[in-house]
C-alpha positions in Angstrom: 0.1 0.0 0.1 1.4 3.4 -0.9 2.3 5.7 2.0 0.3 9.0 1.7 0.9 10.4 5.0 3.6 12.9 3.6 0.9 14.5 1.3 -0.6 16.4 4.3 2.5 17.4 6.3 2.8 21.1 6.6 5.1 23.2 4.5 6.4 26.8 4.9 4.0 29.6 3.7 3.6 33.2 3.6 0.0 34.1 4.4 -1.7 37.6 4.6 -5.3 37.7 6.1 -7.3 40.8 5.2 -10.6 41.8 6.9 -12.5 44.4 4.9 -14.0 46.9 7.4 -17.7 48.1 7.4 -19.3 44.9 6.0 -21.3 43.9 9.0 -23.0 47.2 9.2 -23.7 47.0 5.2 -24.9 43.4 5.4 -27.4 44.4 8.2 -28.5 47.3 6.2 -29.2 45.0 3.2 -31.1 42.5 5.2 -33.6 45.2 6.3 -34.6 45.6 2.7 -35.8 42.2 2.1 -37.6 39.2 3.4 -37.6 35.5 2.6 -40.9 34.1 1.4 -41.1 30.3 0.5 -37.3 30.1 0.0 -37.1 33.3 -2.4 -36.2 36.7 -1.7 -38.9 39.5 -2.2 -39.2 43.1 -1.4 -42.2 44.9 -0.1 -41.6 48.0 -2.4 -39.6 48.7 -5.6 -37.7 51.3 -3.5 -36.4 48.6 -1.0 -35.4 46.4 -4.0 -33.6 49.2 -5.6 -31.6 49.9 -2.1 -31.0 46.3 -1.8 -29.2 46.4 -5.1 -27.3 49.3 -4.1 -26.0 48.1 -0.9 -25.1 44.7 -2.6 -22.5 46.6 -4.7 -20.9 47.8 -1.5 -20.7 44.2 0.0 -20.2 41.4 -2.5 -19.0 44.1 -5.1 -16.3 45.4 -2.8 -15.1 42.0 -1.9 -14.8 41.0 -5.7 -13.1 44.4 -6.5 -10.6 43.8 -3.8 -9.6 40.4 -5.1 -9.5 41.8 -8.6 -6.9 44.5 -7.4 -4.7 41.8 -5.6 -4.6 39.8 -8.9 -3.9 43.0 -10.8 -1.1 44.0 -8.4 0.4 40.5 -8.7 0.6 40.9 -12.6 2.3 44.0 -12.2 5.0 42.4 -10.1 5.3 39.5 -12.4 5.5 41.9 -15.5 8.2 43.9 -14.0 10.2 40.9 -12.9 10.0 39.3 -16.4 11.3 42.4 -18.2 14.5 43.7 -16.3 16.8 45.8 -17.9 19.0 44.0 -20.6 17.0 40.9 -20.6 18.2 39.9 -23.8 21.8 39.4 -22.5 20.6 36.8 -20.0 21.7 33.2 -20.7 18.8 30.7 -21.9 19.3 29.1 -18.4 18.7 32.3 -16.5 15.8 33.4 -18.7 14.1 29.9 -17.9 14.9 30.5 -14.2 13.3 34.0 -14.4 9.9 32.7 -15.8 9.4 29.9 -13.5 10.6 31.9 -10.3 7.4 33.3 -9.0 4.4 31.2 -8.0 0.7 32.4 -8.2 -1.1 33.6 -5.1 -3.9 31.5 -3.9 -7.0 32.9 -2.2 -9.4 31.8 0.3 -12.6 33.7 1.1 -14.7 33.7 4.4 -17.6 36.1 4.8 -15.5 39.5 4.7 -12.1 38.0 5.1 -9.8 37.5 2.1 -6.7 35.1 2.7 -3.8 35.1 0.5 -1.1 32.5 0.7 1.9 31.0 -1.4 4.6 28.5 -0.4 8.1 29.6 0.2 10.1 26.3 0.9 12.3 26.1 -2.1 16.0 24.8 -2.7 16.3 27.8 -4.8 16.6 30.7 -2.1 16.0 33.5 -4.5 12.8 31.9 -5.5 11.7 31.9 -2.0 12.7 35.4 -1.6 10.8 36.6 -4.7 7.7 34.8 -3.6 7.9 36.8 -0.3 8.6 39.9 -1.9 5.5 39.5 -4.3 3.2 39.1 -1.4 4.4 42.2 0.4 4.2 44.0 -3.0 0.5 43.1 -3.9 -0.6 44.1 -0.1 1.0 47.6 -0.6 -0.4 48.1 -3.8 -4.0 47.1 -2.8 -3.8 49.5 0.2 -2.8 52.4 -2.1 -5.5 51.6 -4.6 -8.6 50.2 -2.6 -8.3 52.9 0.1 -8.7 55.5 -2.6 -11.9 53.7 -3.4 -13.2 53.9 0.2 -12.5 50.1 0.6 -10.8 49.9 3.8 -9.3 46.9 5.4 -6.8 45.7 8.3 -4.7 42.7 8.2 -1.7 40.5 9.4 1.1 38.9 7.3 3.2 36.1 8.7 5.4 33.3 7.7 4.9 29.8 9.1 3.8 26.2 8.5 0.6 25.6 6.7 -1.1 22.7 4.9 -3.2 23.2 1.7 -6.4 21.5 1.3 -6.5 19.3 -1.9 -9.0 19.4 -4.6 -12.0 19.6 -5.0 -11.5 21.8 -1.7 -9.2 24.7 -1.4 -7.6 26.8 1.2 -4.7 26.6 3.9 -4.8 25.7 7.5 -1.8 25.8 10.1 0.3 28.1 12.2 1.0 30.8 9.3 -2.9 31.3 9.2 -3.5 31.3 12.8 -0.6 33.8 13.6 -1.8 36.2 10.7 -5.3 36.1 12.1 -4.1 37.0 15.5 -2.3 39.9 13.9 -5.3 41.1 12.0 -7.8 40.5 15.0 -5.8 41.4 18.2 -3.2 43.7 17.0 -4.1 45.7 13.8 -7.2 47.8 15.2 -7.2 49.9 12.4 -6.6 50.1 8.6 -3.1 48.7 8.4 -1.4 45.2 7.6 0.7 44.2 10.7 3.9 42.4 10.1 4.9 39.2 12.1 8.2 38.7 13.9 9.0 35.4 11.8 8.5 37.4 8.7 10.8 40.3 9.8 13.5 38.0 10.8 13.2 35.9 7.6 13.8 39.2 5.6 16.7 40.3 7.9 18.3 36.9 7.3 18.3 37.4 3.4 20.8 40.3 3.6 23.5 37.6 4.0 22.6 35.6 0.9 24.7 35.7 -2.5 24.3 34.7 -5.9 26.8 33.8 -8.6 26.1 36.2 -11.3 26.1 40.1 -11.4 22.4 40.1 -12.5 21.1 37.8 -9.7 22.8 39.5 -7.0 21.3 42.5 -8.3 17.9 40.9 -8.0 18.7 39.6 -4.7 20.0 43.0 -3.4 16.8 44.9 -4.8 14.6 42.4 -3.3 16.2 42.7 0.3 16.3 46.6 0.2 12.7 46.6 -1.0 11.4 44.2 1.8 13.6 45.8 4.5 12.4 49.3 3.6 8.6 48.6 3.5 8.4 47.4 7.2 8.4 50.1 9.6 7.3 50.6 13.3 3.9 52.1 14.2 3.5 54.4 17.4 2.2 51.3 19.4 5.4 49.6 18.6 4.1 47.0 16.3 5.7 46.8 12.8 3.5 47.3 9.7 3.6 47.7 5.9 4.5 51.2 5.0 2.6 51.6 1.9 3.0 55.4 1.6 6.5 55.4 3.0 9.6 57.0 1.2 10.5 53.5 -0.3 7.4 53.2 -2.3 7.4 56.7 -3.4 11.1 56.6 -4.5 10.3 53.3 -6.6 7.3 54.9 -8.1 8.0 55.5 -11.9 7.8 59.1 -12.6 5.1 58.7 -15.4 2.8 57.0 -12.7 3.4 59.6 -10.1 0.4 61.7 -10.9 -2.1 58.5 -10.7 -0.5 57.6 -7.4 -1.0 61.2 -6.1 -4.6 60.8 -7.3 -4.9 57.6 -5.2 -3.6 59.5 -2.1 -5.8 62.4 -2.5 -8.8 60.1 -3.0 -7.9 58.1 0.0 -7.6 61.1 2.0 -11.1 62.3 0.9 -12.5 58.7 1.6 -11.0 58.8 5.2 -12.5 62.1 6.0 -15.8 60.9 5.0 -15.6 57.8 7.3 -14.2 60.0 10.0 -17.1 62.6 9.7 -19.6 60.0 9.8 -18.5 58.4 13.0 -17.9 61.7 14.6 -21.7 62.5 13.8 -22.7 59.3 15.2 -20.5 59.6 18.4 -18.7 56.4 17.6 -15.4 57.2 19.3 -14.0 53.7 18.6 -14.5 54.2 14.7 -13.4 57.7 14.9 -10.1 56.6 16.4 -9.5 54.1 13.5 -9.9 56.7 10.9 -8.0 59.5 12.8 -5.0 57.1 13.1 -5.1 56.5 9.3 -5.4 60.1 8.5 -2.5 60.9 10.6 -0.5 58.4 8.5 -1.6 59.8 5.2 -0.7 63.4 6.5 2.8 62.2 7.9 3.7 60.8 4.4 2.5 63.4 2.2 5.8 64.8 1.5 7.2 61.6 0.1 4.8 62.1 -2.8 5.4 65.8 -3.4 2.0 66.7 -1.8 0.9 68.8 1.0 -2.4 69.1 3.1 -3.4 72.2 1.2 -2.9 70.4 -2.2 -4.9 67.2 -1.5 -7.8 69.5 -0.2 -7.6 71.6 -3.2 -7.6 68.6 -5.5 -10.9 67.4 -4.1 -12.7 70.9 -4.1 
């Protein structure tokens, strides 16, 4: 009899767990417009049916849009990786290595929670580093874009053991998921992605790794610098992904700067809407959530050649 026990042994994964904020309130509102009769959704009035559809766009629609943004960010990362300067000068072997070096990101949904994960345990250490960098990049890109659309989320990102469910099921279970959930649920508190200690230590270790060729040494160096610079300490002592920090701004191509500035201006306006809404409702807990985010935006405006007066004028 074949030994299948190894199939379910844990492997090393990087996992990001994202919780979309405000969904519970929206789903409660959506429920108030409908009723269930004989197993079908019905509405008392056309107005309630219309409102039901509108709220649906802010619930299910937001979750789908968020996933699409993560996938688009992954495509950007992959495209840039596969089109380095002087690509044609690489050997056939190096070009093949480049094409197979980054894995797809897998997704798992539960209610308003999105889980992203990809394996890291490879003999090719550069492949491990580039997959780790990929996950960090897509999280940073998604925050910049989706906060501008008024889709706010908090999360945790960590490295650890995990086991994937096999077809026809999908998903991951294990220490990495549990630790990412802890960071999101217990530590994050407001819109940010908190970074676990194991991930921080793993990135630090990569600074000592070397490659044989000048091209791969350059890739390794840029990967290390990018990851290390994107993790910073917040005022509460926890590390998080610095998606508006100086490093992200410095690596933004000049032709994309106007679009990035627009994302930031739109994001700031959406934060102000949320803050004012919760202030009017006298909800101090949620006011604090968006006040912290607003302070973070203001602190980093200079990195993007913006100031508070500029972003206010851009929205008026």
